N, CA, C and O of each residue as an XYZ file, in Angstrom:
388
protein
N    -237.120      5.210     -4.163
C    -236.388      4.049     -4.652
C    -235.639      3.411     -3.474
O    -234.929      4.112     -2.753
N    -235.784      2.095     -3.265
C    -235.091      1.453     -2.141
C    -233.577      1.441     -2.349
O    -233.072      1.412     -3.471
N    -232.887      1.465     -1.220
C    -231.423      1.409     -1.271
C    -230.982      0.008     -1.668
O    -231.633     -0.974     -1.314
N    -229.876     -0.089     -2.405
C    -229.377     -1.424     -2.747
C    -228.871     -2.136     -1.500
O    -228.379     -1.504     -0.565
N    -228.998     -3.430     -1.501
C    -228.534     -4.238     -0.366
C    -227.007     -4.205     -0.299
O    -226.326     -4.287     -1.321
N    -226.497     -4.085      0.896
C    -225.050     -4.069      1.121
C    -224.523     -5.484      0.900
O    -225.005     -6.425      1.531
N    -223.536     -5.649      0.010
C    -222.985     -7.003     -0.199
C    -222.376     -7.552      1.092
O    -221.693     -6.832      1.821
N    -222.624     -8.808      1.360
C    -222.065     -9.485      2.540
C    -222.394     -8.759      3.837
O    -221.572     -8.712      4.752
N    -223.589     -8.198      3.916
C    -223.974     -7.387      5.081
C    -223.832     -8.164      6.385
O    -223.265     -7.656      7.353
N    -224.336     -9.374      6.415
C    -224.289    -10.167      7.648
C    -222.843    -10.404      8.091
O    -222.522    -10.245      9.269
N    -221.981    -10.782      7.161
C    -220.574    -11.012      7.511
C    -219.891     -9.723      7.952
O    -219.083     -9.739      8.881
N    -220.200     -8.621      7.306
C    -219.616     -7.331      7.714
C    -220.028     -6.974      9.133
O    -219.218     -6.486      9.921
N    -221.291     -7.220      9.453
C    -221.775     -6.941     10.804
C    -221.062     -7.833     11.816
O    -220.610     -7.360     12.859
N    -220.964     -9.117     11.507
C    -220.318    -10.042     12.437
C    -218.833     -9.743     12.587
O    -218.294     -9.829     13.691
N    -218.166     -9.393     11.495
C    -216.747     -9.032     11.579
C    -216.559     -7.810     12.483
O    -215.672     -7.787     13.337
N    -217.402     -6.798     12.283
C    -217.313     -5.584     13.095
C    -217.604     -5.901     14.563
O    -216.889     -5.444     15.455
N    -218.642     -6.675     14.804
C    -219.005     -7.025     16.178
C    -217.893     -7.816     16.850
O    -217.574     -7.577     18.014
N    -217.303     -8.756     16.123
C    -216.225     -9.559     16.693
C    -215.050     -8.673     17.096
O    -214.494     -8.830     18.183
N    -214.679     -7.755     16.229
C    -213.569     -6.847     16.555
C    -213.895     -6.005     17.788
O    -213.047     -5.825     18.662
N    -215.112     -5.497     17.858
C    -215.498     -4.667     19.007
C    -215.574     -5.472     20.298
O    -215.151     -4.994     21.351
N    -216.101     -6.675     20.231
C    -216.177     -7.514     21.432
C    -214.774     -7.850     21.924
O    -214.504     -7.786     23.123
N    -213.887     -8.206     21.012
C    -212.522     -8.547     21.418
C    -211.778     -7.336     21.983
O    -210.962     -7.475     22.893
N    -212.058     -6.163     21.447
C    -211.362     -4.953     21.896
C    -211.953     -4.380     23.187
O    -211.217     -3.883     24.039
N    -213.283     -4.448     23.333
C    -213.929     -3.732     24.435
C    -214.842     -4.581     25.304
O    -215.276     -4.131     26.364
N    -215.139     -5.800     24.876
C    -216.049     -6.652     25.625
C    -217.474     -6.522     25.118
O    -217.859     -5.507     24.537
N    -218.247     -7.574     25.350
C    -219.624     -7.618     24.858
C    -220.494     -6.523     25.471
O    -221.289     -5.901     24.764
N    -220.359     -6.283     26.752
C    -221.208     -5.292     27.417
C    -221.013     -3.884     26.869
O    -221.953     -3.089     26.863
N    -219.816     -3.568     26.411
C    -219.548     -2.225     25.880
C    -219.839     -2.114     24.390
O    -219.833     -1.010     23.846
N    -220.095     -3.231     23.722
C    -220.452     -3.189     22.303
C    -221.887     -2.684     22.176
O    -222.761     -3.090     22.943
N    -222.128     -1.805     21.215
C    -223.490     -1.335     20.965
C    -223.836     -1.564     19.499
O    -222.950     -1.696     18.654
N    -225.120     -1.609     19.209
C    -225.566     -1.764     17.829
C    -225.063     -0.587     16.994
O    -224.634     -0.766     15.854
N    -225.117      0.610     17.562
C    -224.641      1.798     16.840
C    -223.155      1.673     16.499
O    -222.738      2.011     15.391
N    -222.366      1.192     17.447
C    -220.921      1.036     17.205
C    -220.661     -0.036     16.152
O    -219.779      0.123     15.307
N    -221.423     -1.124     16.198
C    -221.278     -2.184     15.200
C    -221.589     -1.630     13.817
O    -220.839     -1.847     12.866
N    -222.706     -0.908     13.715
C    -223.100     -0.336     12.424
C    -222.026      0.608     11.894
O    -221.649      0.537     10.725
N    -221.540      1.483     12.755
C    -220.503      2.431     12.332
C    -219.240      1.695     11.886
O    -218.663      2.015     10.847
N    -218.821      0.722     12.667
C    -217.610     -0.042     12.356
C    -217.758     -0.833     11.051
O    -216.787     -1.031     10.321
N    -218.982     -1.278     10.771
C    -219.247     -2.043      9.549
C    -219.491     -1.128      8.350
O    -219.515     -1.586      7.207
N    -219.672      0.159      8.615
C    -219.922      1.106      7.527
C    -221.328      1.011      6.956
O    -221.541      1.220      5.761
N    -222.286      0.693      7.820
C    -223.681      0.582      7.389
C    -224.566      1.300      8.403
O    -224.093      1.715      9.461
N    -225.829      1.443      8.085
C    -226.774      2.069      9.001
C    -227.211      1.116     10.094
O    -227.183     -0.104      9.930
N    -227.617      1.700     11.222
C    -228.099      0.904     12.349
C    -229.308      0.057     11.969
O    -229.452     -1.069     12.446
N    -230.168      0.585     11.124
C    -231.341     -0.165     10.687
C    -230.968     -1.432      9.942
O    -231.672     -2.438     10.026
N    -229.853     -1.385      9.206
C    -229.398     -2.569      8.462
C    -228.976     -3.680      9.420
O    -229.136     -4.863      9.117
N    -228.439     -3.297     10.572
C    -228.065     -4.303     11.575
C    -229.333     -5.006     12.063
O    -229.362     -6.228     12.210
N    -230.376     -4.217     12.311
C    -231.626     -4.802     12.798
C    -232.361     -5.607     11.732
O    -233.229     -6.416     12.061
N    -232.029     -5.399     10.472
C    -232.596     -6.256      9.428
C    -232.020     -7.667      9.503
O    -232.670     -8.633      9.104
N    -230.804     -7.778     10.015
C    -230.131     -9.079     10.120
C    -230.294     -9.718     11.497
O    -230.395    -10.940     11.605
N    -230.320     -8.903     12.545
C    -230.319     -9.418     13.926
C    -231.342     -8.662     14.761
O    -231.646     -7.499     14.495
N    -231.864     -9.342     15.773
C    -232.856     -8.699     16.634
C    -232.225     -7.855     17.733
O    -232.938     -7.156     18.453
N    -230.931     -7.904     17.876
C    -230.237     -7.115     18.886
C    -228.881     -7.714     19.209
O    -228.371     -8.572     18.489
N    -228.307     -7.241     20.314
C    -226.968     -7.693     20.711
C    -226.900     -9.191     20.957
O    -225.933     -9.843     20.561
N    -227.909     -9.736     21.601
C    -227.898    -11.188     21.896
C    -227.940    -12.003     20.608
O    -227.310    -13.057     20.521
N    -228.667    -11.529     19.624
C    -228.701    -12.214     18.332
C    -227.347    -12.200     17.651
O    -226.941    -13.179     17.026
N    -226.654    -11.080     17.778
C    -225.301    -10.988     17.219
C    -224.371    -11.932     17.964
O    -223.573    -12.637     17.347
N    -224.471    -11.946     19.292
C    -223.634    -12.845     20.088
C    -223.868    -14.302     19.702
O    -222.915    -15.062     19.531
N    -225.126    -14.690     19.566
C    -225.444    -16.063     19.157
C    -224.800    -16.386     17.807
O    -224.215    -17.455     17.635
N    -224.908    -15.466     16.859
C    -224.330    -15.685     15.528
C    -222.801    -15.756     15.595
O    -222.186    -16.553     14.888
N    -222.189    -14.923     16.443
C    -220.730    -14.983     16.609
C    -220.303    -16.332     17.173
O    -219.314    -16.912     16.725
N    -221.043    -16.828     18.148
C    -220.711    -18.129     18.743
C    -220.894    -19.251     17.731
O    -220.071    -20.164     17.665
N    -221.957    -19.194     16.946
C    -222.179    -20.210     15.910
C    -221.084    -20.159     14.851
O    -220.591    -21.197     14.411
N    -220.708    -18.957     14.448
C    -219.653    -18.812     13.441
C    -218.316    -19.305     13.988
O    -217.562    -19.976     13.283
N    -218.027    -18.973     15.233
C    -216.786    -19.435     15.847
C    -216.735    -20.947     15.961
O    -215.694    -21.559     15.723
N    -217.861    -21.548     16.326
C    -217.929    -23.003     16.422
C    -217.743    -23.643     15.047
O    -217.042    -24.647     14.918
N    -218.360    -23.071     14.034
C    -218.207    -23.598     12.667
C    -216.755    -23.497     12.210
O    -216.233    -24.413     11.576
N    -216.111    -22.388     12.531
C    -214.687    -22.220     12.163
C    -213.822    -23.250     12.880
O    -212.926    -23.848     12.283
N    -214.100    -23.450     14.171
C    -213.317    -24.414     14.947
C    -213.524    -25.824     14.396
O    -212.563    -26.579     14.256
N    -214.769    -26.183     14.083
C    -215.048    -27.504     13.515
C    -214.342    -27.685     12.175
O    -213.799    -28.755     11.900
N    -214.346    -26.663     11.351
C    -213.663    -26.743     10.056
C    -212.163    -26.923     10.252
O    -211.525    -27.686      9.528
N    -211.608    -26.225     11.224
C    -210.167    -26.349     11.486
C    -209.828    -27.762     11.957
O    -208.831    -28.343     11.526
N    -210.651    -28.307     12.832
C    -210.422    -29.672     13.316
C    -210.512    -30.653     12.154
O    -209.670    -31.542     12.025
N    -211.542    -30.494     11.293
C    -211.656    -31.374     10.124
C    -210.446    -31.243      9.211
O    -209.949    -32.244      8.695
N    -209.964    -30.010      9.006
C    -208.780    -29.808      8.163
C    -207.550    -30.479      8.751
O    -206.741    -31.064      8.031
N    -207.420    -30.386     10.071
C    -206.238    -30.934     10.737
C    -206.322    -32.447     10.937
O    -205.323    -33.150     10.785
N    -207.512    -32.946     11.276
C    -207.635    -34.345     11.664
C    -208.436    -35.196     10.693
O    -208.407    -36.423     10.779
N    -209.135    -34.575      9.786
C    -210.020    -35.331      8.912
C    -211.339    -35.565      9.611
O    -211.547    -35.088     10.726
N    -212.225    -36.286      8.974
C    -213.545    -36.518      9.546
C    -213.546    -37.541     10.677
O    -214.448    -37.536     11.514
N    -212.543    -38.421     10.712
C    -212.483    -39.477     11.726
C    -211.087    -39.522     12.332
O    -210.238    -40.286     11.874
N    -210.841    -38.708     13.363
C    -209.511    -38.748     13.982
C    -209.186    -40.159     14.456
O    -209.974    -40.793     15.159
N    -208.019    -40.634     14.061
C    -207.657    -42.021     14.339
C    -207.091    -42.218     15.735
O    -207.241    -43.291     16.320
N    -206.434    -41.181     16.280
C    -205.778    -41.427     17.559
C    -205.566    -40.145     18.343
O    -205.457    -39.059     17.775
N    -205.510    -40.290     19.636
C    -205.215    -39.179     20.521
C    -203.805    -38.660     20.301
O    -203.607    -37.446     20.332
N    -202.803    -39.525     20.080
C    -201.455    -38.994     19.879
C    -201.386    -37.963     18.757
O    -200.625    -37.002     18.860
N    -202.151    -38.136     17.702
C    -202.131    -37.154     16.624
C    -202.670    -35.815     17.114
O    -202.129    -34.766     16.764
N    -203.719    -35.838     17.913
C    -204.263    -34.607     18.477
C    -203.202    -33.929     19.335
O    -203.016    -32.715     19.253
N    -202.511    -34.708     20.155
C    -201.487    -34.135     21.019
C    -200.346    -33.524     20.200
O    -199.792    -32.499     20.597
N    -199.989    -34.124     19.083
C    -198.937    -33.545     18.240
C    -199.347    -32.182     17.712
O    -198.496    -31.309     17.547
N    -200.632    -31.978     17.444
C    -201.099    -30.680     16.964
C    -200.876    -29.597     17.993
O    -200.706    -28.427     17.648
N    -200.875    -29.981     19.252
C    -200.673    -29.016     20.322
C    -199.232    -28.986     20.824
O    -198.936    -28.333     21.825
N    -198.348    -29.681     20.144
C    -196.942    -29.652     20.499
C    -196.610    -30.429     21.763
O    -195.576    -30.183     22.383
N    -197.461    -31.353     22.149
C    -197.208    -32.166     23.339
C    -196.704    -33.528     22.948
O    -196.818    -33.958     21.801
N    -196.161    -34.173     23.901
C    -195.711    -35.553     23.713
C    -196.904    -36.453     23.464
O    -198.003    -36.190     23.952
N    -196.690    -37.496     22.716
C    -197.761    -38.447     22.409
C    -197.922    -39.481     23.512
O    -198.743    -40.388     23.381
N    -197.157    -39.370     24.599
C    -197.259    -40.338     25.686
C    -198.560    -40.156     26.437
O    -198.987    -39.039     26.725
N    -199.170    -41.271     26.742
C    -200.407    -41.267     27.515
C    -200.033    -41.460     28.986
O    -199.087    -42.187     29.290
N    -200.764    -40.818     29.902
C    -200.449    -41.009     31.328
C    -200.715    -42.441     31.757
O    -201.607    -43.105     31.228
N    -199.931    -42.910     32.723
C    -200.089    -44.286     33.225
C    -201.204    -44.370     34.215
O    -201.482    -45.448     34.742
């Protein structure tokens, strides 16, 4: 009988990989460590990704999507002005001469 699919397997893998990369760096992250940290088997990681580079690509895509969503939340779909962007970063709205 096949094992049931792990709910949110891809997100669990990416969450585990992100934590390991931030703590130890990409070069020290291993598929085995990701699987252990995610609480799944190593084979399940390979069902989602072809290896470390595939995980890295997915982490970068997820990070970019999060950043884009944050910008949309903060500025809307059509930022009207640079001064508003500068206010988000706590800087003066003055433009250089």
